[in-house]
Structures are given as structure tokens and as C-alpha cells.
C-alpha positions, 0 to 999 in steps of 0.5 A, a space after each residue: 496480535 496473535 502469534 500466527 498472524 505475526 508469523 504470517 506477516 513475517 513469512 509474507 514479506 519474503 515468501 518465494 512466490 507471489 501467490 504465497 505472498 498474496 495468500 499470506 496477506 489475505 490470511 492477515 485480513 488484507 483485501 486483495 483483488 485478482 492479478 495483483 503483484 506483491 514484490 519482495 519485502 512489501 510491508 502491509 500494516 499488521 496492526 490494521 490489515 483489514 483497512 488495506 485494499 489492493 484492487 485488481 491488477 495492482 502492482 506493488 514493488 519491492 520494499 513498499 510500506 503501506 500503513 493504515 495506522 500511525 501512532 504518535 509518541 506517548 507524550 502526544 497520545 492524549 493530544 493527537 491520538 492514534 490515526 487509523 484510516 483505510 488505504 485503497 490501491 485502485 485498479 491498475 495502480 502501480 507503486 514503485 520500490 521503496 514508496 511509503 503509503 500513509 493512512 487514509 490514502 487512496 491511490 487512484 486507478 492507473 496512477 503511478 507512485 514513483 520510487 521512494 515517494 512518501 504519499 500523505 495525500 490521495 493520488 488522483 487516477 491517471 497521474 504520476 506522483 514522486 517525492 517526499 511528500 509526493 506531488 503530481 509530476 505528470 498526468 497520464 493520457 487515459 486513451 493510451 491505457 490498455 485495460 
């Protein structure tokens, strides 16, 4: 990883404005749509940023971690191998503070990931998930959403 990319990653987490945080994440290679909010301290995978997409109107709370890769310890590398898989946060999805999104996960349109959830499986649209591992706790009424 280049020095400039690493610097952009560090600065992106605590930049004073949302616009600057987004610009720095885009400079890393993260695909970010319109009207997205990134809270302070958000960590978007620096090894595989091109595998992360946050669609229009996505809301990412403070201290959220989004990983597009995962690597086992050296003893298991030959057996398990490194995982690299795209992560997609769809339109109007919200990820609350401290949640962790793992490789290969899609958070569906208008879905909500509650505080501190660890998401290892995709989240269907219009649902709320919570816990570790995250489980569906509520279905949201589609007719109540104002898109």
C-alpha cells in the first residue's frame, strides 16, 4: 500500500467535514454515491477499498468498520486462504455506531444495522438487524418509507 493511500485512509477517519471524509475515501477507491453520510472514525477496508460500494443516501454511523477482506493466521493460510469479497451498502441503508460489516455482505435498500452488530450475512431490504452475529429483529413497512 502506498504512503499516499495510507495517509488518505488515516485522514479520512477524522476529517472535519463529511465532504472531506467522502472525498478521501473515494481517493482510496471506495465507490460512494450521492448524499452519503460517513461518521467520524469510520474504517473502510484499506486493502481492498475498490470492493466497497455505498449507494445514494447511505448513512454510516461513527466507528463503523466495513471489511472487504479477511485473513486467517499464518498457520491456516494454506487451508483457508484470504477472503476478498465485495461489500455493498444499498440506497437509504443505515448502519449505526460501532457495527462491523464483514466481506461479502450486502445491506439491502432501506435496511438498518443496529449499534454494535456484527454482520456476517447479507441483510434483506427493509429489515432491522442486531446482535453478534446479526439477526433480523424487525421487518420495516415499505409503505412508510419516504424515498
